[in-house]
C-alpha positions as protocol buffer text, in pm:
chain_id: "A"
residue {
  index: 1
  type: MET
  ca { x: 0 y: 0 z: 0 }
}
residue {
  index: 2
  type: SER
  ca { x: 145 y: 337 z: -101 }
}
residue {
  index: 3
  type: ARG
  ca { x: 10 y: 674 z: 14 }
}
residue {
  index: 4
  type: GLN
  ca { x: 112 y: 1026 z: -75 }
}
residue {
  index: 5
  type: GLN
  ca { x: 2 y: 1365 z: 59 }
}
residue {
  index: 6
  type: SER
  ca { x: 69 y: 1708 z: -87 }
}
residue {
  index: 7
  type: ALA
  ca { x: -48 y: 2065 z: -43 }
}
residue {
  index: 8
  type: ALA
  ca { x: -62 y: 2350 z: -295 }
}
residue {
  index: 9
  type: PHE
  ca { x: -105 y: 2720 z: -220 }
}
residue {
  index: 10
  type: GLN
  ca { x: -158 y: 3014 z: -456 }
}
residue {
  index: 11
  type: GLN
  ca { x: -206 y: 3382 z: -373 }
}
residue {
  index: 12
  type: ALA
  ca { x: -281 y: 3691 z: -583 }
}
residue {
  index: 13
  type: GLN
  ca { x: -303 y: 4049 z: -463 }
}
residue {
  index: 14
  type: GLU
  ca { x: -378 y: 4391 z: -606 }
}
residue {
  index: 15
  type: ILE
  ca { x: -320 y: 4716 z: -423 }
}
residue {
  index: 16
  type: THR
  ca { x: -451 y: 5053 z: -541 }
}
residue {
  index: 17
  type: ASP
  ca { x: -367 y: 5369 z: -348 }
}
residue {
  index: 18
  type: SER
  ca { x: -477 y: 5726 z: -418 }
}
residue {
  index: 19
  type: GLY
  ca { x: -394 y: 6006 z: -185 }
}
residue {
  index: 20
  type: TRP
  ca { x: -318 y: 6368 z: -121 }
}
residue {
  index: 21
  type: CYS
  ca { x: -57 y: 6559 z: 71 }
}
residue {
  index: 22
  type: ILE
  ca { x: -292 y: 6771 z: 282 }
}
residue {
  index: 23
  type: LYS
  ca { x: -26 y: 6972 z: 465 }
}
residue {
  index: 24
  type: SER
  ca { x: 341 y: 7017 z: 401 }
}
residue {
  index: 25
  type: CYS
  ca { x: 588 y: 7219 z: 604 }
}
residue {
  index: 26
  type: CYS
  ca { x: 957 y: 7283 z: 585 }
}
residue {
  index: 27
  type: ARG
  ca { x: 1148 y: 7313 z: 909 }
}
residue {
  index: 28
  type: ASP
  ca { x: 1475 y: 7442 z: 771 }
}
residue {
  index: 29
  type: CYS
  ca { x: 1431 y: 7393 z: 393 }
}
residue {
  index: 30
  type: ARG
  ca { x: 1619 y: 7063 z: 426 }
}
residue {
  index: 31
  type: THR
  ca { x: 1363 y: 6879 z: 638 }
}
residue {
  index: 32
  type: GLN
  ca { x: 1016 y: 6842 z: 494 }
}
residue {
  index: 33
  type: LEU
  ca { x: 714 y: 6699 z: 684 }
}
residue {
  index: 34
  type: ASP
  ca { x: 406 y: 6588 z: 489 }
}
residue {
  index: 35
  type: PHE
  ca { x: 70 y: 6478 z: 627 }
}
residue {
  index: 36
  type: LEU
  ca { x: -107 y: 6227 z: 403 }
}
residue {
  index: 37
  type: LEU
  ca { x: -471 y: 6130 z: 352 }
}
residue {
  index: 38
  type: GLY
  ca { x: -605 y: 5887 z: 96 }
}
residue {
  index: 39
  type: PHE
  ca { x: -818 y: 5594 z: -10 }
}
residue {
  index: 40
  type: ARG
  ca { x: -682 y: 5240 z: -39 }
}
residue {
  index: 41
  type: PHE
  ca { x: -825 y: 4933 z: -212 }
}
residue {
  index: 42
  type: VAL
  ca { x: -666 y: 4591 z: -160 }
}
residue {
  index: 43
  type: ALA
  ca { x: -775 y: 4264 z: -324 }
}
residue {
  index: 44
  type: LEU
  ca { x: -624 y: 3945 z: -181 }
}
residue {
  index: 45
  type: ASN
  ca { x: -737 y: 3609 z: -324 }
}
residue {
  index: 46
  type: GLU
  ca { x: -605 y: 3268 z: -218 }
}
residue {
  index: 47
  type: ASP
  ca { x: -645 y: 2905 z: -326 }
}
residue {
  index: 48
  type: PHE
  ca { x: -538 y: 2617 z: -102 }
}
residue {
  index: 49
  type: SER
  ca { x: -552 y: 2247 z: -194 }
}
residue {
  index: 50
  type: LEU
  ca { x: -478 y: 1956 z: 36 }
}
residue {
  index: 51
  type: ILE
  ca { x: -439 y: 1637 z: -170 }
}
residue {
  index: 52
  type: GLY
  ca { x: -402 y: 1278 z: -53 }
}
residue {
  index: 53
  type: THR
  ca { x: -338 y: 987 z: -290 }
}
residue {
  index: 54
  type: ASP
  ca { x: -370 y: 615 z: -224 }
}
residue {
  index: 55
  type: LEU
  ca { x: -231 y: 434 z: -529 }
}
residue {
  index: 56
  type: LEU
  ca { x: -476 y: 145 z: -478 }
}
residue {
  index: 57
  type: GLU
  ca { x: -791 y: 350 z: -413 }
}
residue {
  index: 58
  type: GLY
  ca { x: -755 y: 697 z: -568 }
}
residue {
  index: 59
  type: THR
  ca { x: -718 y: 1062 z: -477 }
}
residue {
  index: 60
  type: SER
  ca { x: -890 y: 1278 z: -215 }
}
residue {
  index: 61
  type: SER
  ca { x: -874 y: 1656 z: -217 }
}
residue {
  index: 62
  type: TYR
  ca { x: -978 y: 1946 z: 6 }
}
residue {
  index: 63
  type: ASP
  ca { x: -993 y: 2272 z: -193 }
}
residue {
  index: 64
  type: VAL
  ca { x: -1051 y: 2615 z: -32 }
}
residue {
  index: 65
  type: SER
  ca { x: -1068 y: 2952 z: -209 }
}
residue {
  index: 66
  type: THR
  ca { x: -1097 y: 3288 z: -34 }
}
residue {
  index: 67
  type: ASN
  ca { x: -1134 y: 3645 z: -151 }
}
residue {
  index: 68
  type: ASN
  ca { x: -1079 y: 3966 z: 42 }
}
residue {
  index: 69
  type: TYR
  ca { x: -1177 y: 4306 z: -94 }
}
residue {
  index: 70
  type: LEU
  ca { x: -1066 y: 4579 z: 146 }
}
residue {
  index: 71
  type: TYR
  ca { x: -1178 y: 4942 z: 112 }
}
residue {
  index: 72
  type: GLY
  ca { x: -1092 y: 5226 z: 341 }
}
residue {
  index: 73
  type: LEU
  ca { x: -934 y: 5555 z: 432 }
}
residue {
  index: 74
  type: ARG
  ca { x: -572 y: 5575 z: 531 }
}
residue {
  index: 75
  type: ILE
  ca { x: -375 y: 5848 z: 700 }
}
residue {
  index: 76
  type: GLY
  ca { x: -4 y: 5889 z: 734 }
}
residue {
  index: 77
  type: GLY
  ca { x: 299 y: 6105 z: 735 }
}
residue {
  index: 78
  type: ARG
  ca { x: 640 y: 6127 z: 577 }
}
residue {
  index: 79
  type: MET
  ca { x: 960 y: 6304 z: 660 }
}
residue {
  index: 80
  type: THR
  ca { x: 1222 y: 6384 z: 397 }
}
residue {
  index: 81
  type: GLN
  ca { x: 1570 y: 6495 z: 504 }
}
residue {
  index: 82
  type: TRP
  ca { x: 1781 y: 6646 z: 223 }
}
residue {
  index: 83
  type: MET
  ca { x: 2162 y: 6642 z: 243 }
}
residue {
  index: 84
  type: GLY
  ca { x: 2281 y: 6812 z: -74 }
}
residue {
  index: 85
  type: PRO
  ca { x: 2152 y: 6614 z: -377 }
}
residue {
  index: 86
  type: TRP
  ca { x: 2072 y: 6311 z: -154 }
}
residue {
  index: 87
  type: ALA
  ca { x: 1769 y: 6257 z: 68 }
}
residue {
  index: 88
  type: VAL
  ca { x: 1635 y: 5997 z: 310 }
}
residue {
  index: 89
  type: ARG
  ca { x: 1257 y: 5961 z: 335 }
}
residue {
  index: 90
  type: VAL
  ca { x: 1062 y: 5773 z: 602 }
}
residue {
  index: 91
  type: THR
  ca { x: 689 y: 5718 z: 540 }
}
residue {
  index: 92
  type: GLY
  ca { x: 427 y: 5563 z: 765 }
}
residue {
  index: 93
  type: LYS
  ca { x: 61 y: 5495 z: 682 }
}
residue {
  index: 94
  type: ALA
  ca { x: -227 y: 5333 z: 871 }
}
residue {
  index: 95
  type: GLY
  ca { x: -585 y: 5262 z: 775 }
}
residue {
  index: 96
  type: LEU
  ca { x: -910 y: 5121 z: 905 }
}
residue {
  index: 97
  type: MET
  ca { x: -1081 y: 4926 z: 629 }
}
residue {
  index: 98
  type: LEU
  ca { x: -1394 y: 4728 z: 550 }
}
residue {
  index: 99
  type: ASN
  ca { x: -1320 y: 4372 z: 435 }
}
residue {
  index: 100
  type: ASP
  ca { x: -1583 y: 4225 z: 203 }
}
residue {
  index: 101
  type: ALA
  ca { x: -1464 y: 3863 z: 241 }
}
residue {
  index: 102
  type: GLY
  ca { x: -1582 y: 3527 z: 118 }
}
residue {
  index: 103
  type: GLN
  ca { x: -1482 y: 3162 z: 101 }
}
residue {
  index: 104
  type: ARG
  ca { x: -1588 y: 2847 z: -83 }
}
residue {
  index: 105
  type: GLN
  ca { x: -1469 y: 2491 z: -40 }
}
residue {
  index: 106
  type: THR
  ca { x: -1503 y: 2142 z: -181 }
}
residue {
  index: 107
  type: VAL
  ca { x: -1399 y: 1805 z: -37 }
}
residue {
  index: 108
  type: ASN
  ca { x: -1372 y: 1517 z: -286 }
}
residue {
  index: 109
  type: ASP
  ca { x: -1294 y: 1155 z: -202 }
}
residue {
  index: 110
  type: PHE
  ca { x: -1239 y: 834 z: -394 }
}
residue {
  index: 111
  type: PRO
  ca { x: -1375 y: 693 z: -608 }
}
residue {
  index: 112
  type: ASP
  ca { x: -1274 y: 999 z: -810 }
}
residue {
  index: 113
  type: GLY
  ca { x: -1552 y: 1254 z: -833 }
}
residue {
  index: 114
  type: PHE
  ca { x: -1732 y: 1157 z: -509 }
}
residue {
  index: 115
  type: VAL
  ca { x: -1821 y: 1489 z: -342 }
}
residue {
  index: 116
  type: VAL
  ca { x: -1815 y: 1475 z: 39 }
}
residue {
  index: 117
  type: ARG
  ca { x: -1874 y: 1848 z: 94 }
}
residue {
  index: 118
  type: GLN
  ca { x: -1943 y: 2138 z: -137 }
}
residue {
  index: 119
  type: VAL
  ca { x: -1990 y: 2486 z: 8 }
}
residue {
  index: 120
  type: PRO
  ca { x: -2059 y: 2716 z: -288 }
}
residue {
  index: 121
  type: GLY
  ca { x: -1994 y: 3037 z: -97 }
}
residue {
  index: 122
  type: VAL
  ca { x: -1997 y: 3204 z: 241 }
}
residue {
  index: 123
  type: SER
  ca { x: -1949 y: 3580 z: 263 }
}
residue {
  index: 124
  type: GLY
  ca { x: -1943 y: 3851 z: 523 }
}
residue {
  index: 125
  type: ASN
  ca { x: -1804 y: 4191 z: 618 }
}
residue {
  index: 126
  type: SER
  ca { x: -1553 y: 4262 z: 891 }
}
residue {
  index: 127
  type: ALA
  ca { x: -1317 y: 4535 z: 1003 }
}
residue {
  index: 128
  type: ALA
  ca { x: -956 y: 4517 z: 885 }
}
residue {
  index: 129
  type: MET
  ca { x: -641 y: 4713 z: 960 }
}
residue {
  index: 130
  type: LEU
  ca { x: -355 y: 4823 z: 738 }
}
residue {
  index: 131
  type: GLY
  ca { x: -9 y: 4941 z: 842 }
}
residue {
  index: 132
  type: GLU
  ca { x: 274 y: 5042 z: 608 }
}
residue {
  index: 133
  type: VAL
  ca { x: 630 y: 5163 z: 665 }
}
residue {
  index: 134
  type: GLU
  ca { x: 864 y: 5272 z: 387 }
}
residue {
  index: 135
  type: LEU
  ca { x: 1231 y: 5375 z: 390 }
}
residue {
  index: 136
  type: THR
  ca { x: 1355 y: 5545 z: 72 }
}
residue {
  index: 137
  type: LEU
  ca { x: 1690 y: 5683 z: -46 }
}
residue {
  index: 138
  type: MET
  ca { x: 1660 y: 5955 z: -312 }
}
residue {
  index: 139
  type: ARG
  ca { x: 1908 y: 6124 z: -547 }
}
residue {
  index: 140
  type: ARG
  ca { x: 1810 y: 6451 z: -717 }
}
residue {
  index: 141
  type: ILE
  ca { x: 1881 y: 6445 z: -1095 }
}
residue {
  index: 142
  type: THR
  ca { x: 1737 y: 6788 z: -1182 }
}
residue {
  index: 143
  type: ASN
  ca { x: 1538 y: 7051 z: -994 }
}
residue {
  index: 144
  type: VAL
  ca { x: 1221 y: 6852 z: -1076 }
}
residue {
  index: 145
  type: TRP
  ca { x: 1329 y: 6486 z: -1109 }
}
residue {
  index: 146
  type: SER
  ca { x: 1477 y: 6247 z: -853 }
}
residue {
  index: 147
  type: ILE
  ca { x: 1557 y: 5878 z: -871 }
}
residue {
  index: 148
  type: ARG
  ca { x: 1456 y: 5675 z: -566 }
}
residue {
  index: 149
  type: GLY
  ca { x: 1486 y: 5329 z: -421 }
}
residue {
  index: 150
  type: GLY
  ca { x: 1407 y: 5169 z: -90 }
}
residue {
  index: 151
  type: TYR
  ca { x: 1217 y: 4906 z: 103 }
}
residue {
  index: 152
  type: THR
  ca { x: 847 y: 4879 z: 196 }
}
residue {
  index: 153
  type: VAL
  ca { x: 673 y: 4665 z: 461 }
}
residue {
  index: 154
  type: LEU
  ca { x: 292 y: 4632 z: 448 }
}
residue {
  index: 155
  type: GLY
  ca { x: 84 y: 4447 z: 708 }
}
residue {
  index: 156
  type: LEU
  ca { x: -285 y: 4358 z: 678 }
}
residue {
  index: 157
  type: GLY
  ca { x: -499 y: 4223 z: 962 }
}
residue {
  index: 158
  type: GLY
  ca { x: -858 y: 4096 z: 961 }
}
residue {
  index: 159
  type: LEU
  ca { x: -822 y: 3875 z: 653 }
}
residue {
  index: 160
  type: ALA
  ca { x: -999 y: 3555 z: 549 }
}
residue {
  index: 161
  type: LEU
  ca { x: -697 y: 3337 z: 462 }
}
residue {
  index: 162
  type: ALA
  ca { x: -757 y: 3007 z: 283 }
}
residue {
  index: 163
  type: PRO
  ca { x: -574 y: 2777 z: 532 }
}
residue {
  index: 164
  type: ASP
  ca { x: -774 y: 2935 z: 820 }
}
residue {
  index: 165
  type: GLN
  ca { x: -1099 y: 2807 z: 663 }
}
residue {
  index: 166
  type: LEU
  ca { x: -1005 y: 2436 z: 690 }
}
residue {
  index: 167
  type: ASP
  ca { x: -1270 y: 2248 z: 890 }
}
residue {
  index: 168
  type: PHE
  ca { x: -1208 y: 1877 z: 951 }
}
residue {
  index: 169
  type: THR
  ca { x: -1539 y: 1815 z: 1129 }
}
residue {
  index: 170
  type: PHE
  ca { x: -1814 y: 1613 z: 962 }
}
residue {
  index: 171
  type: THR
  ca { x: -2148 y: 1783 z: 1038 }
}
residue {
  index: 172
  type: PRO
  ca { x: -2406 y: 1961 z: 819 }
}
residue {
  index: 173
  type: ALA
  ca { x: -2251 y: 2297 z: 923 }
}
residue {
  index: 174
  type: SER
  ca { x: -1893 y: 2192 z: 842 }
}
residue {
  index: 175
  type: GLY
  ca { x: -1711 y: 2445 z: 626 }
}
residue {
  index: 176
  type: THR
  ca { x: -1986 y: 2707 z: 642 }
}
residue {
  index: 177
  type: GLY
  ca { x: -1805 y: 2949 z: 875 }
}
residue {
  index: 178
  type: LEU
  ca { x: -1590 y: 3243 z: 773 }
}
residue {
  index: 179
  type: ALA
  ca { x: -1276 y: 3314 z: 978 }
}
residue {
  index: 180
  type: THR
  ca { x: -1158 y: 3673 z: 923 }
}
residue {
  index: 181
  type: ASN
  ca { x: -882 y: 3693 z: 1183 }
}
residue {
  index: 182
  type: GLY
  ca { x: -584 y: 3628 z: 954 }
}
residue {
  index: 183
  type: PHE
  ca { x: -274 y: 3847 z: 917 }
}
residue {
  index: 184
  type: ALA
  ca { x: -47 y: 3886 z: 613 }
}
residue {
  index: 185
  type: LEU
  ca { x: 287 y: 4067 z: 584 }
}
residue {
  index: 186
  type: PHE
  ca { x: 422 y: 4181 z: 247 }
}
residue {
  index: 187
  type: HIS
  ca { x: 762 y: 4340 z: 198 }
}
residue {
  index: 188
  type: GLY
  ca { x: 1002 y: 4420 z: -81 }
}
residue {
  index: 189
  type: ALA
  ca { x: 1226 y: 4668 z: -257 }
}
residue {
  index: 190
  type: HIS
  ca { x: 1101 y: 4952 z: -472 }
}
residue {
  index: 191
  type: VAL
  ca { x: 1267 y: 5180 z: -732 }
}
residue {
  index: 192
  type: GLY
  ca { x: 1130 y: 5466 z: -935 }
}
residue {
  index: 193
  type: LEU
  ca { x: 1137 y: 5827 z: -1049 }
}
residue {
  index: 194
  type: GLU
  ca { x: 976 y: 6117 z: -869 }
}
residue {
  index: 195
  type: ALA
  ca { x: 881 y: 6461 z: -1003 }
}
residue {
  index: 196
  type: ILE
  ca { x: 825 y: 6754 z: -767 }
}
residue {
  index: 197
  type: TRP
  ca { x: 736 y: 7098 z: -904 }
}
């Protein structure tokens, strides 16, 4: 008898941010403080599959898909310190968001195609939080243009993550809940051009 288990995980995200600098002040013409206000939309979709194979009997699978659509206002601030043509910028943003979340799941067993559980969709709304910190090094090229690069860390709380929806009970209500207490951390480098006039 030979058995094999495997798990597969896939995630896709989209982040849209629009905002305004509502107040800017210069302390000594080298240090600039900006107060930020804006709207943020985040879409985070996940697929999780837990697969077990018995070479004599067949394959069983537990598939969960979740979607999170977060909408909300965010506030923040940034400080830019110029030292000649170079500058260091630190930015922080936070937001309270509405998460329009949902999940669906299917459990299949052998013989292939035997459906044990099929939950076509469970949805709900919950509060979510967003926090973002960015550190950027900038080099002025002209009076208008600067080249910039740095590192960003973004945290989201109040998410419906696919692995959090797994329910190994066997009742009529199994798999019909929606857990929206997940947390995700995204981070990475960024580069770009900036124009200030």
